Structure formats: C-alpha cells, structure tokens
ZADREN-10179 format. One line per 4 residues: number of its first residue (from 1); for each residue x, y, z of N, C-alpha, C. Coordinates in steps of 0.02 Angstrom, whole numbers, plus 50000, padded with zeros to 5 digits. Example, Ala and Ser with C-alpha at 12.3 -4.5 7.8 and 13.67 -1.06 7.14 Angstrom:
<atoms>
1) 50660 49716 50390 50615 49775 50390 50660 49835 50390 ~ 50642 49888 50354 50684 49947 50357 50645 50002 50394
</atoms>
This chain:
<atoms>
1) 48528 50081 49819 48562 50125 49864 48602 50075 49920 ~ 48584 50022 49954 48614 49988 49989 48699 49964 49968 ~ 48688 49956 49888 48749 49942 49863 48783 49997 49863 ~ 48793 50062 49853 48827 50108 49872 48841 50133 49928
5) 48803 50119 49995 48815 50119 50058 48869 50072 50074 ~ 48862 50010 50054 48914 49987 50053 48982 49994 50030 ~ 48977 50016 49981 49049 50034 49954 49070 50091 49998 ~ 49027 50151 50005 49055 50207 50047 49089 50182 50110
9) 49049 50130 50153 49075 50098 50197 49152 50067 50203 ~ 49153 50028 50140 49223 49997 50114 49265 50052 50102 ~ 49247 50109 50052 49304 50159 50056 49333 50194 50124 ~ 49271 50196 50168 49296 50223 50242 49345 50187 50262
13) 49341 50115 50278 49366 50073 50310 49445 50063 50277 ~ 49460 50071 50204 49496 50070 50174 49555 50135 50203 ~ 49512 50179 50194 49551 50254 50198 49587 50265 50283 ~ 49525 50237 50326 49554 50236 50409 49610 50203 50419
17) 49605 50123 50377 49660 50079 50388 49719 50106 50367 ~ 49721 50140 50303 49774 50151 50279 49803 50213 50315 ~ 49770 50259 50350 49793 50306 50400 49832 50279 50455 ~ 49799 50220 50462 49824 50199 50540 49885 50160 50522
21) 49904 50136 50457 49974 50105 50435 50020 50159 50433 ~ 50005 50225 50405 50058 50277 50394 50062 50300 50464 ~ 50018 50309 50514 50020 50332 50589 50074 50271 50616 ~ 50066 50216 50615 50107 50156 50639 50181 50159 50623
25) 50193 50177 50550 50252 50168 50534 50283 50233 50545 ~ 50248 50293 50555 50272 50354 50579 50298 50356 50649 ~ 50247 50327 50697 50269 50306 50772 50329 50269 50791 ~ 50336 50227 50737 50389 50171 50761 50466 50199 50727
29) 50470 50261 50682 50536 50286 50649 50538 50362 50685 ~ 50488 50393 50725 50492 50462 50728 50539 50476 50787 ~ 50567 50435 50813 50618 50463 50888 50668 50444 50847 ~ 50698 50412 50798 50749 50396 50755 50779 50459 50716
33) 50738 50508 50707 50763 50573 50671 50828 50592 50687 ~ 50870 50615 50656 50932 50629 50675 50929 50685 50740 ~ 50962 50649 50779 50989 50676 50840 51028 50749 50856 ~ 51063 50758 50802 51127 50798 50793 51100 50863 50757
37) 51035 50865 50755 51015 50945 50716 50994 50985 50777 ~ 50972 51035 50745 50922 51095 50808 50859 51063 50812 ~ 50832 51068 50856 50764 51064 50879 50719 51092 50824 ~ 50729 51137 50805 50668 51148 50750 50690 51118 50677
41) 50738 51098 50661 50756 51051 50612 50749 50988 50624 ~ 50742 50958 50689 50701 50903 50685 50633 50884 50688 ~ 50596 50944 50703 50528 50948 50696 50507 50950 50624 ~ 50553 50991 50580 50533 50993 50506 50534 50929 50479
45) 50598 50884 50495 50620 50815 50466 50556 50762 50495 ~ 50529 50776 50547 50466 50736 50584 50402 50745 50542 ~ 50403 50795 50511 50351 50834 50481 50351 50788 50403 ~ 50420 50809 50383 50433 50776 50315 50420 50708 50310
49) 50448 50660 50380 50429 50583 50389 50356 50573 50377 ~ 50318 50612 50430 50233 50605 50433 50212 50622 50358 ~ 50234 50661 50310 50207 50670 50248 50220 50599 50202 ~ 50271 50602 50202 50297 50541 50161 50267 50466 50171
53) 50250 50471 50227 50216 50393 50266 50135 50401 50234 ~ 50104 50471 50237 50052 50475 50218 50034 50477 50152 ~ 50082 50496 50110 50080 50491 50034 50083 50433 50020 ~ 50129 50371 50038 50157 50330 50021 50087 50273 50037
57) 50050 50285 50091 49989 50247 50107 49931 50273 50052 ~ 49921 50339 50052 49874 50362 49995 49883 50326 49934 ~ 49949 50337 49902 49954 50308 49838 49955 50238 49828 ~ 49967 50197 49878 49955 50124 49883 49875 50114 49892
61) 49822 50150 49922 49759 50130 49915 49732 50157 49859 ~ 49760 50212 49828 49725 50241 49770 49756 50194 49706 ~ 49802 50180 49707 49814 50129 49642 49866 50077 49666 ~ 49837 50042 49693 49880 49982 49717 49926 49927 49659
65) 49869 49919 49624 49909 49866 49558 49974 49898 49517 ~ 49969 49969 49518 50038 50001 49496 50082 50041 49545 ~ 50093 50020 49586 50151 50039 49657 50200 49992 49653 ~ 50236 49974 49612 50293 49934 49625 50334 49950 49689
69) 50352 49909 49727 50385 49903 49779 50384 49981 49820 ~ 50329 49991 49851 50301 50033 49903 50355 50051 49949 ~ 50374 49999 49982 50427 50001 50047 50494 50029 50017 ~ 50508 50017 49956 50589 50036 49947 50567 50125 49931
73) 50520 50148 49900 50496 50204 49877 50486 50249 49935 ~ 50454 50219 50007 50461 50277 50061 50532 50261 50095 ~ 50562 50215 50088 50624 50226 50129 50661 50272 50081 ~ 50667 50266 50025 50704 50320 50007 50681 50395 50007
77) 50611 50403 50014 50612 50465 50025 50608 50483 50101 ~ 50624 50441 50156 50630 50474 50216 50707 50450 50252 ~ 50738 50418 50203 50825 50408 50239 50859 50473 50252 ~ 50860 50510 50212 50899 50577 50218 50876 50597 50298
81) 50836 50601 50328 50817 50628 50386 50831 50590 50446 ~ 50892 50516 50436 50906 50479 50495 50979 50481 50483 ~ 51013 50475 50541 51083 50462 50542 51099 50387 50503 ~ 51153 50375 50499 51173 50322 50455 51179 50258 50500
85) 51176 50264 50567 51172 50217 50617 51099 50184 50635 ~ 51052 50223 50621 50990 50211 50618 50955 50181 50560 ~ 51000 50188 50501 50956 50173 50437 50925 50088 50436 ~ 50955 50041 50458 50942 49979 50465 50869 49989 50500
89) 50875 50003 50558 50818 50005 50604 50749 50044 50561 ~ 50755 50097 50526 50722 50121 50481 50687 50074 50436 ~ 50738 50055 50404 50724 50015 50340 50681 49948 50358 ~ 50685 49914 50422 50650 49877 50429 50594 49889 50464
93) 50574 49944 50493 50514 49968 50519 50461 49998 50457 ~ 50493 50020 50408 50466 50048 50341 50439 49975 50316 ~ 50497 49921 50303 50464 49867 50271 50400 49834 50317 ~ 50408 49824 50378 50366 49783 50409 50301 49813 50398
97) 50282 49887 50409 50230 49926 50401 50193 49917 50348 ~ 50253 49945 50289 50204 49945 50217 50191 49854 50177 ~ 50216 49802 50218 50204 49733 50213 50145 49709 50237 ~ 50114 49748 50301 50071 49747 50317 50012 49778 50278
101) 50019 49839 50267 49975 49883 50226 49960 49844 50163 ~ 50008 49826 50126 49994 49776 50059 49957 49723 50074 ~ 49973 49681 50124 49923 49633 50139 49854 49644 50153 ~ 49843 49712 50188 49764 49718 50207 49735 49751 50140
105) 49787 49791 50091 49745 49814 50021 49738 49747 49979 ~ 49779 49686 49982 49773 49634 49938 49704 49598 49954 ~ 49695 49604 50018 49630 49566 50050 49555 49611 50015 ~ 49576 49679 50027 49519 49719 49998 49505 49701 49937
109) 49569 49687 49886 49565 49678 49828 49520 49623 49796 ~ 49544 49567 49851 49513 49498 49857 49430 49479 49852 ~ 49417 49541 49908 49351 49550 49933 49306 49579 49880 ~ 49341 49622 49821 49316 49668 49782 49295 49728 49805
113) 49328 49761 49854 49324 49830 49874 49341 49886 49832 ~ 49386 49866 49780 49406 49905 49738 49357 49887 49698 ~ 49376 49941 49623 49322 49940 49563 49251 49937 49565 ~ 49232 49977 49634 49138 49978 49648 49126 49912 49671
117) 49173 49872 49702 49147 49809 49738 49135 49747 49694 ~ 49161 49752 49626 49167 49692 49576 49246 49673 49568 ~ 49261 49616 49567 49334 49596 49554 49343 49608 49492 ~ 49401 49618 49484 49448 49627 49409 49483 49566 49389
121) 49475 49548 49324 49553 49512 49305 49616 49562 49322 ~ 49655 49514 49335 49731 49546 49350 49771 49553 49305 ~ 49757 49538 49233 49788 49550 49179 49795 49606 49146 ~ 49821 49617 49108 49819 49684 49068 49818 49683 48992
125) 49799 49711 48950 49782 49709 48892 49832 49722 48857 ~ 49831 49713 48779 49899 49723 48736 49903 49796 48734 ~ 49865 49840 48759 49881 49907 48744 49908 49927 48812 ~ 49908 49890 48867 49940 49896 48929 49889 49905 48973
129) 49815 49934 48976 49766 49940 49014 49753 49888 49056 ~ 49728 49892 49115 49703 49841 49157 49623 49791 49117 ~ 49640 49741 49120 49575 49702 49082 49516 49707 49136 ~ 49460 49747 49096 49398 49753 49126 49358 49693 49146
133) 49373 49626 49125 49329 49582 49138 49311 49546 49209 ~ 49276 49498 49219 49268 49490 49293 49304 49402 49292 ~ 49343 49417 49325 49369 49332 49343 49329 49284 49357 ~ 49351 49238 49324 49310 49161 49334 49309 49170 49426
137) 49249 49123 49451 49263 49100 49507 49307 49070 49556 ~ 49332 49104 49607 49402 49083 49652 49452 49075 49602 ~ 49461 49128 49546 49521 49147 49512 49541 49203 49503 ~ 49606 49238 49483 49626 49285 49477 49608 49320 49411
141) 49597 49273 49358 49591 49296 49288 49539 49278 49273 ~ 49497 49318 49203 49441 49305 49177 49464 49241 49109 ~ 49407 49224 49078 49423 49166 49029 49453 49186 48992 ~ 49473 49231 48962 49525 49254 48900 49584 49244 48928
145) 49611 49262 48995 49667 49262 49023 49673 49218 49070 ~ 49640 49164 49066 49652 49101 49112 49696 49070 49115 ~ 49751 49073 49039 49808 49052 49037 49860 49064 49076 ~ 49853 49140 49108 49906 49158 49139 49904 49143 49225
149) 49851 49102 49257 49831 49084 49307 49891 49019 49313 ~ 49917 49032 49381 49976 48983 49404 49931 48923 49415 ~ 49976 48851 49417 49961 48792 49420 49950 48804 49496 ~ 49906 48766 49522 49898 48765 49594 49924 48692 49611
153) 49964 48704 49668 49992 48638 49682 49951 48601 49732 ~ 49928 48542 49721 49890 48500 49768 49923 48491 49831 ~ 49875 48490 49890 49926 48493 49952 49902 48427 49968
</atoms>
C-alpha cells in the first residue's frame, strides 16, 4: 500500500510540475501575440497558444522517451500566432521552457518515477519496443544492452 501511495505522489508531482512549466512558457510569450489583430482574435490566439503549451507538456510527461524535439514541435504549433518581429523571442522562450521541463523529466526518469517506480533499460528491442529489463546499478542499460553504454571519461 505504501508503494502505491509513493507512486501516486510522484505522479501528482510530475503533473503539477508539467502544468507549471506549460504556464511559465505561456506567461513568457502571451504578450507577444500579434497586436495587429482584433481583440477577440487576440483572445482566440492566446487560448490556442495556451492549449499548445499544455498539450506539449502533457505529451512530454506521458511519453518522454518518444517525443523527439518537443521545443521544435511547440514552436511550430504556436509561431503562426506571433508577428515575424517576435518570432526569435518566442523561439527562445519556448526553447528555454521546454529544456527546463525535459531536464525535470529526465531527473524523474533517473529516479524511477516512470514505469511504476522501477527504472528501465534505455535500449529498444529488435522489434522496436522498449526493453523491459532493469538496468545495472548506476547505469542506463541492462546486462544485455550494456555494450550501448557510453564509456565514461575519468575526471
């Protein structure tokens, strides 16, 4: 029972944190929405930007291993709502926010927050499915995939 409680608390922490990341990205770019459209259109654009931020963070939390370039995906989804003069600022804000969220997710993965609290091997099988084995201690790969581990440089 205690293990289930810990997993539920981790899930809530991750959900809350991802919500905070999506809101932070939204707050940093919402005032840059195209000022040359009507006010009702601006509200519509802001809603669309908020929804895109939330969807990106939800997908990142739900499936972090298979979401390549989430910052690029989010920027492609929202760029049409901003004038060309604000595009670089929006791209920077999106990149910074998503990078922070990805770092948080990676920390959670390493802590075993995904897969029911048990860390999983980072390799994929021949059929393209994620390996279900537990990695070696302080490693990312199981004994069968340990050859994929990058050699560590001694400091």
